[in-house]
C-alpha positions in Angstrom: 111.8 135.9 87.9 109.5 133.1 89.3 110.7 129.9 90.9 108.3 127.0 91.2 108.3 124.1 93.5 106.1 121.0 93.3 105.9 118.2 95.9 104.3 115.1 94.5 103.3 113.0 97.5 101.2 109.8 97.9 98.1 111.6 98.8 98.4 115.3 97.7 100.4 117.6 95.4 101.8 120.8 96.8 102.7 123.7 94.4 104.1 127.1 95.1 105.5 130.1 93.2 108.3 132.1 94.7 109.2 135.6 93.6 113.1 135.4 93.2 113.5 139.2 93.8 111.3 139.7 96.8 111.6 136.2 98.3 107.9 136.1 98.8 105.4 133.3 97.9 103.0 134.6 95.3 100.9 131.5 94.9 100.4 128.2 96.7 97.9 125.4 96.4 97.3 121.7 97.4 95.4 119.3 95.2 94.7 115.6 95.4 97.2 113.2 93.7 94.4 111.1 92.2 95.1 107.9 90.3 97.6 109.8 88.0 99.7 112.1 90.1 102.3 113.0 87.4 99.6 113.7 84.8 97.7 115.7 87.4 100.8 117.7 88.5 101.8 118.4 84.9 98.3 119.6 83.9 98.1 121.9 87.0 101.5 123.5 86.8 101.0 124.0 83.1 98.5 126.7 84.0 101.3 129.0 85.3 104.2 130.9 84.1 107.6 130.4 85.8 111.3 130.5 85.0 112.3 127.2 86.6 110.6 124.4 88.5 112.0 121.8 90.9 110.2 118.7 92.0 110.4 116.7 95.2 108.4 113.9 96.8 107.7 110.4 95.6 107.0 111.5 92.1 110.0 113.8 91.7 111.9 111.7 89.2 108.9 111.0 87.0 108.2 114.8 87.1 111.8 115.4 86.1 111.3 113.1 83.1 108.1 114.9 82.0 108.2 118.5 83.0 110.4 119.5 86.0 113.8 121.1 85.4 115.5 119.4 88.4 114.8 117.5 91.6 115.6 117.8 95.3 115.3 115.0 97.9 112.5 115.3 100.4 114.9 115.7 103.3 116.6 118.7 101.7 113.4 120.2 100.5 111.8 120.0 104.0 115.0 121.4 105.5 114.9 124.4 103.2 111.2 124.8 103.3 111.1 124.8 107.1 113.9 127.4 107.3 112.0 129.5 104.9 108.9 129.7 107.1 110.8 129.5 110.4 114.4 130.6 110.1 115.6 129.4 113.4 114.0 125.9 113.3 116.2 123.0 114.5 114.0 120.0 114.4 111.3 118.9 111.9 108.6 116.3 112.2 106.7 115.4 109.1 103.7 113.0 109.1 102.5 112.5 105.6 100.3 110.1 103.8 102.5 107.1 103.8 105.7 108.0 105.7 106.9 109.8 108.8 110.3 111.6 108.9 112.2 113.4 111.5 115.1 115.9 110.5 117.6 117.6 112.8 119.2 120.8 111.5 122.4 122.6 112.5 122.4 126.2 113.5 123.0 127.2 109.9 120.2 125.0 108.6 122.3 122.0 107.3 120.8 118.6 107.8 122.7 116.8 110.6 120.6 113.7 111.0 117.3 112.3 109.8 115.1 109.2 110.2 112.4 107.9 108.0 109.6 105.3 108.6 108.9 104.2 105.1 108.7 100.4 105.4 105.0 100.5 106.0 102.1 103.0 106.6 102.3 102.5 110.4 101.8 105.8 112.2 101.2 107.8 109.0 98.2 109.7 107.6 97.0 106.6 105.8 97.1 104.6 109.0 94.9 107.3 110.7 92.5 107.3 107.7 92.1 103.5 108.0 91.4 103.8 111.8 88.9 106.6 111.2 87.0 104.4 108.8 87.1 101.4 111.2 85.6 103.6 113.9 82.9 105.1 111.6 84.4 108.6 111.8 85.1 111.2 109.1 88.8 112.2 109.2 87.7 115.6 110.8 85.6 113.9 113.3 88.4 111.5 114.2 90.8 114.4 114.9 88.3 115.7 117.5 87.1 112.4 119.0 89.8 112.1 121.7 88.4 115.2 123.3 85.4 113.1 124.3 87.4 110.2 125.6 86.9 108.9 129.2 89.7 108.7 131.8 89.8 104.9 131.3 93.0 103.9 129.5 92.8 101.9 126.4 95.8 100.6 124.5 96.3 99.7 120.8 99.2 97.3 120.8 99.7 96.9 117.0 101.0 99.5 114.6 100.3 97.4 111.5 97.2 98.9 109.8 95.7 95.5 109.2 96.2 94.2 112.7 95.3 97.4 114.4 92.0 97.6 112.5 91.2 94.1 113.8 92.1 95.3 117.3 89.8 98.3 116.9 86.9 96.1 115.9 87.5 93.8 118.8 87.6 96.8 121.3 84.3 98.2 119.8 82.7 94.7 120.0 83.6 94.5 123.7 81.8 97.7 124.3 84.6 100.2 124.5 83.4 103.7 123.5 84.8 104.6 120.1 86.1 108.0 121.3 88.3 106.0 123.8 89.5 103.8 120.9 90.3 106.9 118.8 92.3 108.3 121.7 94.2 105.1 121.9 95.0 105.1 118.2 96.3 108.7 118.4 98.4 107.7 121.5 100.0 104.9 119.5 100.8 107.3 116.6 102.2 109.9 119.0 104.4 107.3 120.8 105.8 106.2 117.4 106.6 109.8 116.3 108.0 110.8 119.7 110.2 107.7 119.7 111.7 108.7 116.4 112.3 112.2 117.6 113.9 111.1 120.8 116.2 108.7 119.1 117.4 111.5 116.9 117.4 114.2 119.6 115.1 117.2 119.8 116.2 120.8 119.7 113.8 123.8 119.8 112.3 125.4 117.8 110.5 122.3 116.5 108.3 122.4 113.4 105.4 119.9 112.7 104.8 119.5 108.9 102.6 117.4 106.7 98.9 116.5 106.9 99.3 115.1 110.4 100.1 118.6 111.6 96.4 119.5 111.1 95.5 117.1 114.0 95.9 119.3 117.0 95.2 116.5 119.5 98.1 114.5 117.9 100.3 117.5 118.1 99.6 118.0 121.8 100.2 114.3 122.6 103.6 114.3 120.8 104.7 117.5 122.4 103.8 116.2 125.9 105.9 113.1 125.2 109.0 114.9 124.0 108.7 117.9 126.3 109.1 120.3 123.5 106.3 122.4 121.9 105.6 121.7 118.2 105.0 124.7 116.1 102.6 124.3 113.1 103.0 126.6 110.1 100.0 128.1 108.4 100.3 125.5 105.5 102.1 122.5 106.9 101.5 120.4 103.8 103.4 122.9 101.6 106.8 122.7 103.4 108.3 120.4 100.8 107.0 122.4 97.8 108.4 125.6 99.4 111.8 123.9 99.8 111.7 122.8 96.1 110.9 126.4 95.1 113.8 127.7 97.2 116.1 125.2 95.2 114.6 126.5 91.9 115.4 130.1 93.0 119.0 129.1 94.0 119.4 127.6 90.5 118.1 130.8 88.9 120.3 133.1 90.9 
């Protein structure tokens, strides 16, 4: 039997197929959400054969109304997905397109505490995309820019995307090198994520999930602030979909 999991997020859709007998992933993919995430997800998953599909993410309830058999919350999905790829994980940080979440797990993988920053896009992938555009970088260039920053400290004081963009423009107009400004932006994102983790409490091993995990400079900054290494799985954007597939497998067995 095949269990399917789909994670419909604000920026991307993750999809995996899990072999119920072997417990191995037999397919995984990430596609853009586009302007019609539910329609796009339904069209994509319709190409595959599976015995049950569970949805998570922003679009989980709409998916349940259209094609999914059941739903699972993002918190539970990330907990199960993280334990699937790293069985001993105790702490999860996820920086996605429009939210950041931290999750603490007990020794047996049960969620003991979590925090979510979902009031605005501050410190999320969208925030970093906006800052990259303001600095004239592609997103890939933006992730590497801090490596060229000088030793002179620059501070971004606002975490609101609108005000921070104005602050970035002012710094550039004052002659500040854009690599220094990019470094300051990542410092502000790292400080926000580290603060969430420290308020919750951090236990090792700690896993970094979501699109933000692809930014190695950001990972290193957060790790330095919390004093704990962050481990990045091979496909950090699929942790939610994997957790949804684990729930589908549980329902089948």
